[in-house]
C-alpha positions in Angstrom: -0.1 0.0 -0.1 3.1 2.3 1.1 4.5 1.9 -2.7 1.1 3.0 -4.4 0.8 5.8 -1.9 4.4 6.8 -3.2 3.8 6.3 -6.6 0.6 8.5 -6.5 2.7 11.4 -4.9 5.2 11.2 -7.4 3.0 11.6 -10.2 0.8 14.2 -8.1 4.3 16.2 -7.8 5.2 15.6 -11.4 2.0 17.0 -12.7 2.4 20.2 -10.6 5.9 20.9 -12.0 4.9 19.9 -15.6 1.4 22.5 -15.7 3.4 25.0 -14.0 6.9 24.8 -15.5 6.7 27.9 -17.7 6.0 30.1 -14.6 8.6 28.8 -12.0 8.5 29.0 -8.2 6.5 32.3 -7.8 3.5 31.3 -10.0 1.1 34.6 -9.7 4.0 36.4 -10.2 3.7 38.9 -7.1 7.5 39.2 -6.2 7.2 36.6 -3.0 6.3 32.9 -2.9 3.7 31.9 -0.4 0.4 29.9 0.1 -1.0 31.8 -3.1 1.3 30.2 -4.9 0.6 27.0 -4.2 -3.1 27.4 -4.6 -2.3 29.1 -8.0 0.1 26.0 -8.7 -2.9 23.6 -8.3 -5.1 25.5 -9.8 -3.0 25.3 -12.9 -2.4 21.9 -12.3 -6.2 20.6 -12.1 -6.9 22.8 -15.3 -4.3 21.1 -17.2 -4.9 17.4 -16.0 -9.0 18.3 -16.9 -7.8 19.4 -20.0 -5.5 16.7 -20.9 -8.0 14.1 -19.5 -11.2 15.3 -21.8 -10.1 13.3 -24.4 -13.1 13.8 -26.8 -13.3 17.7 -26.0 -16.7 18.1 -25.0 -15.7 20.1 -21.9 -16.4 17.2 -18.9 -14.4 14.3 -18.3 -16.7 11.2 -18.2 -16.9 7.6 -19.2 -17.0 8.6 -22.9 -13.6 9.9 -22.3 -12.4 6.7 -20.9 -14.1 4.9 -24.1 -12.2 7.2 -26.5 -9.0 6.7 -24.8 -9.4 3.0 -24.8 -10.0 3.2 -28.5 -7.1 5.3 -29.3 -4.9 3.0 -27.3 -6.0 -0.1 -29.2 -5.9 1.4 -32.5 -2.0 2.4 -31.5 -1.1 -0.9 -30.2 -2.9 -2.8 -33.4 -0.6 -0.2 -35.6 2.3 -0.9 -33.3 1.8 -5.1 -33.7 1.4 -4.4 -37.4 4.9 -2.6 -37.8 6.7 -5.1 -35.4 5.0 -8.3 -37.3 6.6 -6.4 -40.5 9.8 -6.0 -39.2 10.0 -9.3 -37.7 9.4 -10.8 -41.2 11.9 -8.8 -42.9 15.0 -9.8 -40.5 13.9 -13.3 -40.6 16.2 -15.3 -42.4 15.2 -16.5 -45.6 14.6 -20.5 -46.1 16.9 -21.9 -48.7 15.4 -24.1 -50.8 16.3 -28.2 -50.3 19.1 -29.2 -52.9 17.6 -31.8 -55.6 18.6 -35.2 -55.5 
């Protein structure tokens, strides 16, 4: 359980840094770093995550987004599998014809 909590905390910290990477530590640009900056950073992060999670761009995150994401992943995996299969076929050594007796 501790590992799951640690992973969630690391992902959350990463998201905060990612969605606030352009602003630096003074997120609200008031010349000081305080609780207001933390609040602004969290707000930026929540909005960024919502925008990213809204796959079908309908303004809300719901089951339709999960379905759209699943469909996109399935399509990408199928495409990657096809490319891998083609690469394996190209890389496989050619079978030599059996000598005639």
